C-alpha positions as CSV (number, residue, x, y, z in Angstrom):
1,M,-133.1,-63.6,120.2
2,F,-134.6,-63.7,123.7
3,E,-135.7,-67.3,123.7
4,H,-137.3,-68.3,127.0
5,F,-137.8,-64.6,127.9
6,N,-141.3,-63.0,128.4
7,Q,-142.2,-59.7,126.9
8,R,-144.5,-57.3,128.8
9,T,-145.4,-53.7,129.3
10,I,-145.5,-52.1,132.7
11,T,-147.3,-48.8,133.3
12,T,-145.4,-46.6,135.8
13,S,-146.5,-43.2,137.1
14,G,-144.9,-41.4,134.2
15,A,-144.5,-43.9,131.3
16,K,-145.3,-47.3,129.8
17,I,-142.1,-49.4,129.8
18,N,-141.6,-52.2,127.3
19,L,-139.4,-55.0,128.6
20,V,-138.4,-58.6,128.5
21,T,-137.7,-60.8,131.6
22,G,-136.1,-64.2,131.9
23,G,-134.0,-66.4,134.0
24,D,-133.9,-67.4,137.7
25,G,-131.9,-65.9,140.6
26,P,-131.2,-62.5,142.0
27,P,-132.9,-59.7,140.0
28,L,-130.6,-57.9,137.5
29,L,-131.7,-54.8,135.6
30,L,-130.0,-54.1,132.2
31,L,-130.3,-50.6,130.8
32,H,-129.4,-49.9,127.2
33,G,-127.7,-47.0,125.4
34,Y,-128.2,-44.7,122.4
35,P,-129.4,-45.2,119.7
36,E,-130.3,-48.8,120.7
37,T,-133.0,-50.7,122.6
38,H,-133.0,-53.6,125.0
39,L,-131.9,-55.7,122.0
40,M,-128.3,-54.7,122.7
41,W,-128.2,-57.3,125.4
42,H,-129.3,-60.1,123.0
43,I,-126.0,-62.0,123.4
44,I,-125.3,-61.8,127.1
45,A,-128.8,-61.6,128.6
46,P,-129.5,-65.3,128.0
47,R,-126.2,-66.2,129.6
48,L,-126.8,-64.0,132.6
49,A,-130.3,-65.5,132.9
50,Q,-128.6,-68.8,133.9
51,N,-127.8,-67.2,137.2
52,F,-130.0,-64.1,137.5
53,T,-133.5,-63.0,136.9
54,V,-132.8,-60.6,134.0
55,V,-135.0,-57.5,133.3
56,A,-134.2,-55.7,130.1
57,P,-136.4,-52.7,129.4
58,D,-136.5,-50.0,126.7
59,L,-135.8,-46.7,128.5
60,R,-138.5,-44.1,128.4
61,G,-138.3,-42.5,124.9
62,Y,-136.6,-45.5,123.3
63,G,-137.7,-48.7,121.6
64,D,-141.3,-49.6,122.3
65,S,-141.6,-47.7,125.6
66,S,-143.8,-44.6,125.6
67,K,-142.4,-41.3,124.4
68,P,-144.0,-38.3,126.2
69,F,-143.3,-34.9,124.6
70,G,-140.5,-33.0,126.5
71,E,-141.3,-30.2,128.9
72,A,-139.6,-26.9,128.4
73,D,-137.1,-27.5,131.2
74,H,-136.3,-31.0,129.7
75,S,-137.3,-32.6,133.0
76,T,-139.4,-35.2,131.2
77,Y,-136.1,-36.9,130.3
78,S,-133.9,-36.1,133.3
79,K,-132.0,-39.1,134.4
80,R,-133.7,-38.7,137.8
81,V,-137.1,-39.3,136.1
82,M,-135.8,-42.0,133.9
83,A,-134.3,-43.8,136.9
84,H,-137.6,-43.5,138.7
85,D,-139.4,-45.3,135.9
86,Q,-137.1,-48.3,136.3
87,V,-137.4,-48.4,140.1
88,E,-141.1,-48.5,139.6
89,V,-140.7,-51.3,137.1
90,M,-138.7,-53.3,139.5
91,D,-141.1,-52.6,142.3
92,Q,-144.0,-53.8,140.2
93,L,-142.1,-57.0,139.4
94,G,-141.6,-57.5,143.1
95,Y,-138.0,-56.5,143.5
96,K,-137.0,-54.1,146.2
97,E,-133.3,-54.6,145.8
98,F,-131.5,-55.5,142.6
99,F,-128.3,-55.3,140.6
100,V,-128.0,-52.7,137.8
101,V,-125.9,-52.7,134.7
102,G,-126.1,-49.8,132.3
103,H,-124.4,-48.9,129.0
104,D,-124.1,-45.4,127.6
105,R,-127.3,-43.5,128.3
106,G,-128.5,-46.4,130.5
107,A,-125.4,-46.1,132.6
108,R,-126.2,-42.4,133.2
109,V,-129.6,-43.4,134.3
110,A,-128.1,-46.1,136.5
111,H,-125.6,-43.6,138.0
112,R,-128.5,-41.3,139.1
113,M,-130.4,-44.3,140.3
114,A,-127.6,-45.3,142.6
115,L,-127.5,-41.9,144.1
116,D,-131.3,-41.3,144.5
117,Y,-132.3,-44.9,145.2
118,H,-129.3,-46.3,146.9
119,Q,-131.4,-48.5,149.1
120,H,-132.6,-50.4,146.1
121,V,-129.3,-50.8,144.1
122,K,-127.1,-53.7,145.5
123,K,-124.3,-53.3,142.9
124,L,-123.8,-51.1,139.9
125,A,-121.9,-51.7,136.7
126,V,-121.4,-48.8,134.2
127,L,-120.2,-49.5,130.7
128,D,-118.1,-47.1,128.6
129,I,-118.9,-43.8,130.3
130,A,-117.3,-41.2,132.5
131,P,-119.6,-39.1,134.6
132,T,-121.7,-36.7,132.6
133,H,-120.7,-33.6,134.6
134,L,-117.0,-34.3,134.1
135,M,-117.4,-34.9,130.4
136,Y,-119.2,-31.6,129.8
137,T,-116.9,-29.5,132.1
138,T,-113.7,-30.9,130.5
139,T,-114.9,-30.6,126.9
140,D,-112.1,-29.9,124.3
141,M,-111.8,-30.2,120.5
142,Q,-111.0,-33.9,120.8
143,F,-114.1,-34.7,122.8
144,A,-116.4,-32.5,120.7
145,S,-115.1,-34.1,117.5
146,V,-115.8,-37.7,118.6
147,Y,-119.0,-36.9,120.6
148,F,-120.3,-34.4,118.1
149,H,-123.8,-35.7,118.7
150,W,-123.8,-34.4,122.3
151,F,-123.7,-30.9,120.9
152,F,-125.9,-31.5,117.9
153,L,-128.8,-33.2,119.8
154,I,-129.0,-30.5,122.5
155,Q,-129.8,-27.8,119.9
156,P,-133.3,-26.2,120.4
157,Y,-136.4,-28.0,119.2
158,D,-136.9,-28.8,116.4
159,L,-133.6,-28.4,114.5
160,P,-132.1,-31.8,115.2
161,E,-135.5,-33.5,115.0
162,R,-136.0,-32.3,111.5
163,L,-132.5,-33.2,110.3
164,L,-132.5,-36.7,111.9
165,G,-136.0,-37.3,110.6
166,A,-134.7,-36.9,107.0
167,Q,-132.5,-40.0,107.1
168,P,-132.9,-41.8,110.5
169,A,-131.6,-45.2,109.1
170,Y,-128.4,-43.5,107.8
171,F,-127.8,-41.9,111.2
172,V,-128.2,-45.2,113.1
173,Q,-125.9,-47.0,110.7
174,Q,-123.3,-44.2,111.0
175,A,-123.5,-44.2,114.8
176,L,-123.0,-48.0,115.0
177,Q,-120.0,-47.8,112.5
178,R,-118.3,-44.7,114.1
179,W,-118.5,-45.7,117.7
180,S,-117.8,-49.4,117.4
181,G,-114.5,-51.1,116.8
182,D,-116.1,-53.5,114.3
183,A,-119.6,-52.7,112.9
184,S,-119.9,-56.3,111.5
185,V,-120.8,-57.6,114.9
186,F,-124.3,-56.1,114.6
187,P,-126.7,-58.7,113.0
188,P,-128.8,-57.2,110.2
189,E,-132.0,-58.1,112.0
190,V,-130.8,-56.2,115.1
191,V,-129.8,-53.1,113.1
192,A,-133.2,-53.3,111.3
193,E,-134.9,-53.2,114.7
194,Y,-132.8,-50.3,115.9
195,I,-133.8,-48.4,112.7
196,R,-137.5,-49.3,113.0
197,C,-137.6,-47.8,116.5
198,F,-135.4,-44.8,115.8
199,S,-137.4,-43.9,112.7
200,D,-140.4,-43.0,114.8
201,P,-140.4,-39.1,115.1
202,A,-141.5,-39.4,118.7
203,T,-138.3,-41.4,119.4
204,I,-136.1,-38.9,117.7
205,H,-137.7,-36.1,119.8
206,A,-137.4,-38.1,123.0
207,T,-133.8,-39.0,122.5
208,C,-132.9,-35.4,121.7
209,E,-134.6,-34.5,125.0
210,D,-132.5,-37.1,126.7
211,Y,-129.4,-35.2,125.6
212,R,-130.9,-31.8,126.3
213,A,-131.7,-32.9,129.8
214,S,-128.1,-34.0,130.3
215,A,-126.8,-30.6,129.3
216,S,-129.2,-28.7,131.6
217,I,-131.3,-30.2,134.4
218,D,-129.1,-33.2,134.9
219,L,-126.1,-31.0,135.4
220,R,-128.0,-29.1,138.1
221,H,-128.9,-32.4,139.8
222,D,-125.2,-33.6,139.5
223,E,-124.0,-30.3,141.1
224,A,-126.4,-30.6,143.9
225,T,-125.2,-34.1,144.8
226,M,-121.5,-33.7,143.9
227,Q,-120.4,-34.6,147.4
228,Q,-122.6,-37.6,147.6
229,K,-120.8,-40.8,146.7
230,I,-122.3,-44.0,145.4
231,R,-122.4,-46.4,148.3
232,C,-122.7,-49.8,146.6
233,P,-119.8,-51.6,144.8
234,V,-119.3,-50.2,141.3
235,L,-117.7,-52.0,138.3
236,V,-116.5,-49.8,135.5
237,L,-115.8,-51.4,132.0
238,W,-114.8,-49.5,128.9
239,G,-113.7,-50.3,125.4
240,A,-109.9,-50.3,124.8
241,K,-110.6,-49.2,121.2
242,G,-113.0,-46.4,122.3
243,F,-112.7,-42.8,123.3
244,V,-113.4,-42.9,127.0
245,G,-110.3,-44.7,128.1
246,R,-108.1,-42.4,125.9
247,K,-109.5,-39.3,127.3
248,Y,-110.0,-40.1,131.0
249,D,-108.3,-42.1,133.8
250,V,-111.6,-44.0,134.0
251,L,-111.1,-45.7,137.4
252,A,-109.8,-42.5,139.0
253,T,-112.8,-40.5,137.8
254,W,-115.2,-43.0,139.2
255,R,-113.4,-43.3,142.5
256,E,-114.2,-39.6,143.0
257,R,-117.9,-40.4,142.7
258,A,-118.1,-43.9,144.4
259,E,-116.7,-45.5,147.5
260,H,-115.9,-48.9,146.0
261,V,-114.7,-49.1,142.4
262,S,-113.1,-51.7,140.3
263,G,-112.9,-52.2,136.6
264,Q,-110.9,-52.7,133.4
265,A,-110.8,-52.1,129.6
266,L,-112.2,-54.7,127.3
267,P,-111.2,-55.4,123.7
268,S,-113.9,-53.4,122.0
269,G,-115.1,-50.1,120.9
270,H,-118.1,-48.4,122.5
271,F,-120.6,-51.3,122.4
272,L,-119.1,-53.7,124.8
273,P,-121.9,-56.3,125.1
274,E,-122.1,-56.7,121.3
275,E,-118.4,-56.3,120.4
276,A,-116.9,-58.2,123.3
277,P,-119.7,-60.4,124.7
278,D,-117.6,-63.1,126.2
279,E,-115.4,-60.7,128.1
280,T,-118.3,-58.5,129.2
281,Y,-120.3,-61.5,130.4
282,A,-117.3,-62.9,132.3
283,A,-116.5,-59.5,134.0
284,L,-120.2,-58.9,135.0
285,K,-120.7,-62.4,136.3
286,E,-117.6,-62.3,138.4
287,F,-118.5,-58.9,139.9
288,L,-122.2,-59.6,140.5
289,E,-121.6,-63.0,142.1
290,G,-118.5,-61.9,144.1
């Protein structure tokens, strides 16, 4: 699916990161979401590679990247640490400045990256999220019902790990069906790869730690930098059939966190690059080249 891309593993100070690279032009880092891997970009990455040097990694804890066991304070999977992984990846590839596009968990990593490493991030696009701190602090029954996994995965070790480990394939399939507008968009071979990776007990633990971090150490980091705005231009895209746009004034919330924000809803559920690849590609290309 990534024809003309090269696969490699880069060892950072805290993890081994699996990734693919391809294309020619300004460097562009693509960060995937839960419960997926870099394969979520399989439709639009080759198109973007016509104009950009695309780097699509598996986040720490996901895919074929390493999965260190979580520390008691969940800092192993803080978005600050996960962002640092990717800055090191880009540095080892020779890129001091780059564009970043993140979906779901990857967008939360990218948000923190744009705050902590603003000198490296030229432009930022976040796909189908509102800021983590806002989502937790405005939780209501509607939010908890749709995003039930936010509250399930943060339960203490090893309750969610044991339950997810019983039927990981079923959970992945349910996640893709529940959060998409049309689950038929996911090719069987891609779903099989998501299931292969998620079936590893180390992945299940790591991804639980990702969410535990979001509900603890990440909130403290967010509160410490609440007055710090993202400096670079920000594009916000969300699914018209998804939850985020129904719950939040998406552009208004991001304008509270960034200086220069534009964006729009696209005709999809949560998984924009797979459900609405043409629209997602067009919006990203226009933003990044503008």
